[in-house]
VOGUZA-770306 format. One record per residue (C-alpha): residue number from 1; residue in one letter; x, y, z. Coordinates in nm, 3 decimals, always signed. Layout:
{r NUM; "A"; {X; Y; Z}}
...
//
This chain:
{r 1; "X"; {+7.945; +10.075; +10.476}}
{r 2; "X"; {+8.043; +10.131; +10.116}}
{r 3; "X"; {+8.120; +9.817; +9.917}}
{r 4; "X"; {+8.405; +9.989; +9.733}}
{r 5; "X"; {+8.757; +9.899; +9.837}}
{r 6; "X"; {+8.974; +10.171; +9.981}}
{r 7; "X"; {+9.292; +9.962; +9.985}}
{r 8; "X"; {+9.377; +9.635; +9.812}}
{r 9; "X"; {+9.705; +9.446; +9.851}}
{r 10; "X"; {+9.779; +9.109; +9.690}}
{r 11; "X"; {+10.065; +8.873; +9.771}}
{r 12; "X"; {+10.281; +9.110; +9.970}}
{r 13; "X"; {+10.618; +9.009; +10.107}}
{r 14; "X"; {+10.787; +9.223; +10.374}}
{r 15; "X"; {+11.129; +9.176; +10.529}}
{r 16; "X"; {+11.388; +9.343; +10.748}}
{r 17; "X"; {+11.657; +9.107; +10.624}}
{r 18; "X"; {+11.628; +8.923; +10.293}}
{r 19; "X"; {+11.661; +8.581; +10.454}}
{r 20; "X"; {+11.353; +8.621; +10.676}}
{r 21; "X"; {+11.010; +8.745; +10.569}}
{r 22; "X"; {+10.794; +8.908; +10.835}}
{r 23; "X"; {+10.490; +8.905; +10.605}}
{r 24; "X"; {+10.465; +8.653; +10.325}}
{r 25; "X"; {+10.187; +8.591; +10.071}}
{r 26; "X"; {+9.996; +8.862; +10.260}}
{r 27; "X"; {+9.674; +8.990; +10.102}}
{r 28; "X"; {+9.420; +9.234; +10.241}}
{r 29; "X"; {+9.123; +9.441; +10.123}}
{r 30; "X"; {+8.980; +9.729; +10.324}}
{r 31; "X"; {+8.650; +9.894; +10.234}}
{r 32; "X"; {+8.558; +10.256; +10.261}}
{r 33; "X"; {+8.405; +10.356; +10.594}}
{r 34; "X"; {+8.463; +10.049; +10.805}}
{r 35; "X"; {+8.651; +9.963; +11.125}}
{r 36; "X"; {+8.882; +9.666; +11.086}}
{r 37; "X"; {+9.046; +9.504; +11.386}}
{r 38; "X"; {+9.386; +9.357; +11.314}}
{r 39; "X"; {+9.490; +9.108; +11.580}}
{r 40; "X"; {+9.774; +8.867; +11.632}}
{r 41; "X"; {+10.014; +8.746; +11.894}}
{r 42; "X"; {+10.318; +8.961; +11.969}}
{r 43; "X"; {+10.561; +8.945; +11.678}}
{r 44; "X"; {+10.294; +8.849; +11.423}}
{r 45; "X"; {+10.373; +9.150; +11.204}}
{r 46; "X"; {+10.098; +9.398; +11.289}}
{r 47; "X"; {+10.328; +9.694; +11.351}}
{r 48; "X"; {+10.548; +9.593; +11.058}}
{r 49; "X"; {+10.251; +9.621; +10.820}}
{r 50; "X"; {+10.159; +9.965; +10.952}}
{r 51; "X"; {+10.521; +10.074; +10.906}}
{r 52; "X"; {+10.495; +9.970; +10.540}}
{r 53; "X"; {+10.176; +10.172; +10.497}}
{r 54; "X"; {+10.339; +10.480; +10.649}}
{r 55; "X"; {+10.659; +10.452; +10.446}}
{r 56; "X"; {+10.878; +10.379; +10.748}}
{r 57; "X"; {+10.964; +10.038; +10.603}}
{r 58; "X"; {+11.030; +10.018; +10.229}}
{r 59; "X"; {+11.156; +9.659; +10.200}}
{r 60; "X"; {+10.850; +9.498; +10.047}}
{r 61; "X"; {+10.710; +9.376; +9.720}}
{r 62; "X"; {+10.358; +9.283; +9.609}}
{r 63; "X"; {+10.182; +9.173; +9.294}}
{r 64; "X"; {+9.920; +9.447; +9.345}}
{r 65; "X"; {+9.879; +9.755; +9.562}}
{r 66; "X"; {+9.589; +9.992; +9.495}}
{r 67; "X"; {+9.436; +10.278; +9.690}}
{r 68; "X"; {+9.099; +10.411; +9.581}}
{r 69; "X"; {+9.127; +10.200; +9.268}}
{r 70; "X"; {+9.465; +10.338; +9.158}}
{r 71; "X"; {+9.808; +10.176; +9.169}}
{r 72; "X"; {+10.005; +10.291; +9.472}}
{r 73; "X"; {+10.345; +10.243; +9.632}}
{r 74; "X"; {+10.267; +10.431; +9.959}}
{r 75; "X"; {+10.496; +10.720; +9.857}}
{r 76; "X"; {+10.236; +10.902; +9.648}}
{r 77; "X"; {+10.159; +11.244; +9.795}}
{r 78; "X"; {+9.785; +11.190; +9.764}}
{r 79; "X"; {+9.811; +10.873; +9.969}}
{r 80; "X"; {+10.031; +11.037; +10.231}}
{r 81; "X"; {+9.779; +11.310; +10.306}}
{r 82; "X"; {+9.496; +11.054; +10.315}}
{r 83; "X"; {+9.642; +10.856; +10.604}}
{r 84; "X"; {+9.767; +10.919; +10.955}}
{r 85; "X"; {+9.910; +10.666; +11.201}}
{r 86; "X"; {+9.933; +10.647; +11.578}}
{r 87; "X"; {+10.198; +10.400; +11.690}}
{r 88; "X"; {+10.214; +10.205; +12.013}}
{r 89; "X"; {+10.526; +10.399; +12.111}}
{r 90; "X"; {+10.634; +10.720; +11.946}}
{r 91; "X"; {+10.917; +10.942; +12.067}}
{r 92; "X"; {+10.921; +11.176; +11.771}}
{r 93; "X"; {+10.881; +11.554; +11.794}}
{r 94; "X"; {+11.003; +11.549; +12.153}}
{r 95; "X"; {+11.074; +11.922; +12.165}}
{r 96; "X"; {+10.728; +12.020; +12.037}}
{r 97; "X"; {+10.442; +12.097; +12.270}}
{r 98; "X"; {+10.108; +11.940; +12.181}}
{r 99; "X"; {+9.987; +12.274; +12.044}}
{r 100; "X"; {+10.298; +12.310; +11.830}}
{r 101; "X"; {+10.273; +11.952; +11.708}}
{r 102; "X"; {+9.910; +11.969; +11.605}}
{r 103; "X"; {+9.972; +12.300; +11.429}}
{r 104; "X"; {+10.260; +12.139; +11.238}}
{r 105; "X"; {+10.051; +11.837; +11.136}}
{r 106; "X"; {+9.751; +12.035; +11.016}}
{r 107; "X"; {+9.976; +12.263; +10.813}}
{r 108; "X"; {+10.140; +11.958; +10.652}}
{r 109; "X"; {+9.798; +11.810; +10.569}}
{r 110; "X"; {+9.673; +12.149; +10.448}}
{r 111; "X"; {+9.378; +12.157; +10.687}}
{r 112; "X"; {+9.246; +12.402; +10.943}}
{r 113; "X"; {+9.257; +12.297; +11.308}}
{r 114; "X"; {+8.902; +12.233; +11.436}}
{r 115; "X"; {+8.771; +12.301; +11.785}}
{r 116; "X"; {+8.952; +12.059; +12.019}}
{r 117; "X"; {+8.795; +12.135; +12.358}}
{r 118; "X"; {+8.566; +11.831; +12.377}}
{r 119; "X"; {+8.836; +11.589; +12.267}}
{r 120; "X"; {+9.094; +11.731; +12.506}}
{r 121; "X"; {+8.842; +11.694; +12.790}}
{r 122; "X"; {+8.747; +11.346; +12.674}}
{r 123; "X"; {+9.109; +11.234; +12.707}}
{r 124; "X"; {+9.162; +11.435; +13.030}}
{r 125; "X"; {+9.445; +11.621; +12.860}}
{r 126; "X"; {+9.371; +11.976; +12.974}}
{r 127; "X"; {+9.685; +12.011; +13.188}}
{r 128; "X"; {+9.931; +11.898; +12.922}}
{r 129; "X"; {+9.869; +12.101; +12.606}}
{r 130; "X"; {+10.165; +12.335; +12.669}}
{r 131; "X"; {+10.413; +12.072; +12.788}}
{r 132; "X"; {+10.690; +11.935; +12.569}}
{r 133; "X"; {+10.606; +11.589; +12.437}}
{r 134; "X"; {+10.930; +11.457; +12.585}}
{r 135; "X"; {+10.811; +11.553; +12.934}}
{r 136; "X"; {+10.483; +11.364; +12.906}}
{r 137; "X"; {+10.423; +11.010; +13.027}}
{r 138; "X"; {+10.382; +10.742; +12.762}}
{r 139; "X"; {+10.005; +10.754; +12.809}}
{r 140; "X"; {+9.983; +11.130; +12.772}}
{r 141; "X"; {+10.205; +11.128; +12.463}}
{r 142; "X"; {+9.968; +10.869; +12.321}}
{r 143; "X"; {+9.676; +11.101; +12.395}}
{r 144; "X"; {+9.849; +11.386; +12.211}}
{r 145; "X"; {+9.881; +11.174; +11.897}}
{r 146; "X"; {+9.527; +11.032; +11.929}}
{r 147; "X"; {+9.374; +11.378; +11.963}}
{r 148; "X"; {+9.567; +11.485; +11.655}}
{r 149; "X"; {+9.450; +11.178; +11.462}}
{r 150; "X"; {+9.081; +11.213; +11.539}}
{r 151; "X"; {+9.084; +11.589; +11.487}}
{r 152; "X"; {+9.255; +11.545; +11.150}}
{r 153; "X"; {+8.995; +11.292; +11.030}}
{r 154; "X"; {+9.204; +11.129; +10.756}}
{r 155; "X"; {+9.035; +10.900; +10.508}}
{r 156; "X"; {+9.255; +10.613; +10.634}}
{r 157; "X"; {+9.337; +10.606; +11.006}}
{r 158; "X"; {+9.596; +10.357; +11.135}}
{r 159; "X"; {+9.605; +10.279; +11.506}}
{r 160; "X"; {+9.881; +10.054; +11.638}}
{r 161; "X"; {+9.799; +9.924; +11.989}}
{r 162; "X"; {+9.628; +10.254; +12.072}}
{r 163; "X"; {+9.505; +10.160; +12.421}}
{r 164; "X"; {+9.855; +10.085; +12.550}}
{r 165; "X"; {+9.931; +10.330; +12.831}}
{r 166; "X"; {+9.581; +10.480; +12.847}}
{r 167; "X"; {+9.378; +10.506; +13.167}}
{r 168; "X"; {+9.035; +10.342; +13.186}}
{r 169; "X"; {+8.829; +10.655; +13.112}}
{r 170; "X"; {+9.045; +10.752; +12.815}}
{r 171; "X"; {+9.020; +10.398; +12.681}}
{r 172; "X"; {+8.641; +10.411; +12.696}}
{r 173; "X"; {+8.645; +10.748; +12.521}}
{r 174; "X"; {+8.876; +10.609; +12.252}}
{r 175; "X"; {+8.631; +10.326; +12.186}}
{r 176; "X"; {+8.357; +10.585; +12.131}}
{r 177; "X"; {+8.571; +10.776; +11.884}}
{r 178; "X"; {+8.661; +10.461; +11.691}}
{r 179; "X"; {+8.299; +10.349; +11.682}}
{r 180; "X"; {+8.189; +10.679; +11.534}}
{r 181; "X"; {+8.470; +10.714; +11.283}}
{r 182; "X"; {+8.304; +10.542; +10.989}}
{r 183; "X"; {+8.137; +10.867; +10.881}}
{r 184; "X"; {+8.486; +11.007; +10.822}}
{r 185; "X"; {+8.678; +10.710; +10.682}}
{r 186; "X"; {+8.830; +10.370; +10.747}}
{r 187; "X"; {+9.013; +10.259; +11.062}}
{r 188; "X"; {+9.269; +9.979; +11.072}}
{r 189; "X"; {+9.315; +9.908; +11.440}}
{r 190; "X"; {+9.586; +9.665; +11.551}}
{r 191; "X"; {+9.579; +9.515; +11.898}}
{r 192; "X"; {+9.653; +9.205; +12.100}}
{r 193; "X"; {+9.376; +9.299; +12.348}}
{r 194; "X"; {+9.057; +9.113; +12.261}}
{r 195; "X"; {+8.825; +9.366; +12.427}}
{r 196; "X"; {+8.957; +9.642; +12.202}}
{r 197; "X"; {+8.877; +9.439; +11.895}}
{r 198; "X"; {+8.539; +9.296; +11.992}}
{r 199; "X"; {+8.397; +9.630; +12.105}}
{r 200; "X"; {+8.492; +9.835; +11.801}}
{r 201; "X"; {+8.530; +9.632; +11.483}}
{r 202; "X"; {+8.308; +9.557; +11.185}}
{r 203; "X"; {+8.559; +9.293; +11.078}}
{r 204; "X"; {+8.844; +9.122; +11.259}}
{r 205; "X"; {+9.145; +8.989; +11.072}}
{r 206; "X"; {+9.371; +8.739; +11.249}}
{r 207; "X"; {+9.737; +8.760; +11.155}}
{r 208; "X"; {+9.950; +8.452; +11.200}}
{r 209; "X"; {+10.274; +8.335; +11.039}}
{r 210; "X"; {+10.294; +8.644; +10.821}}
{r 211; "X"; {+9.951; +8.623; +10.662}}
{r 212; "X"; {+9.582; +8.661; +10.744}}
{r 213; "X"; {+9.459; +8.324; +10.864}}
{r 214; "X"; {+9.104; +8.403; +10.975}}
{r 215; "X"; {+8.837; +8.669; +10.929}}
{r 216; "X"; {+8.542; +8.735; +11.160}}
{r 217; "X"; {+8.244; +8.951; +11.067}}
{r 218; "X"; {+7.939; +9.077; +11.255}}
{r 219; "X"; {+7.797; +8.832; +11.508}}
{r 220; "X"; {+8.096; +8.602; +11.464}}
{r 221; "X"; {+8.316; +8.861; +11.637}}
{r 222; "X"; {+8.348; +8.732; +11.991}}
{r 223; "X"; {+8.637; +8.674; +12.226}}
{r 224; "X"; {+8.602; +8.296; +12.246}}
{r 225; "X"; {+8.621; +8.241; +11.870}}
{r 226; "X"; {+8.906; +8.484; +11.822}}
{r 227; "X"; {+9.096; +8.336; +12.115}}
{r 228; "X"; {+9.061; +7.991; +11.960}}
{r 229; "X"; {+9.185; +8.124; +11.626}}
{r 230; "X"; {+9.485; +8.278; +11.797}}
{r 231; "X"; {+9.554; +7.953; +11.984}}
{r 232; "X"; {+9.558; +8.139; +12.313}}
{r 233; "X"; {+9.624; +7.930; +12.620}}
{r 234; "X"; {+9.392; +8.015; +12.910}}
//
């Protein structure tokens, strides 16, 4: 892993309504070419943070935001084409087929579509490439967006609860893709499923009460320690 920071945020505050912060005094640093697991109980703010990074939520302020060492507000065109997000649920582009959607995305990112056969097989998606996204199950829509994400290979890949709705074999294949992604860029992978985090991450950040409360690295990444940090009840 490179020691250089890809993204640095200091003292961020995020809200939907001014009288209630979802994230408060939130600081994070992500390095180039690492997989970071982002875990917290439901409602901790994981999806909210990803919405900020993708520009879907603009009600925030921070003392510092930098991407690749330069000041950033997440609306810069260079940042936009450096990141791609897959959300837990996404009903956008309903009247696109998968083929139409991926063509649209690669044109927007100014890239050529690579060979997709292996990835489509890996996600068992062969039967669905010409179906409208609106006619797919939640799991198959998720596969369409995941295939697009890993084919695109952005420098900064955001995955919000990516295993939700996936079958077992597709989940295992997703873990392989995440594990091998560091040669392409950095993954921020949010989940409330401990297995997802412990099997894939170089670092695990625990989000609680709107800020990062704990960090686990290397051999310290195990389900028991993370469960204790999350105050899970068995």
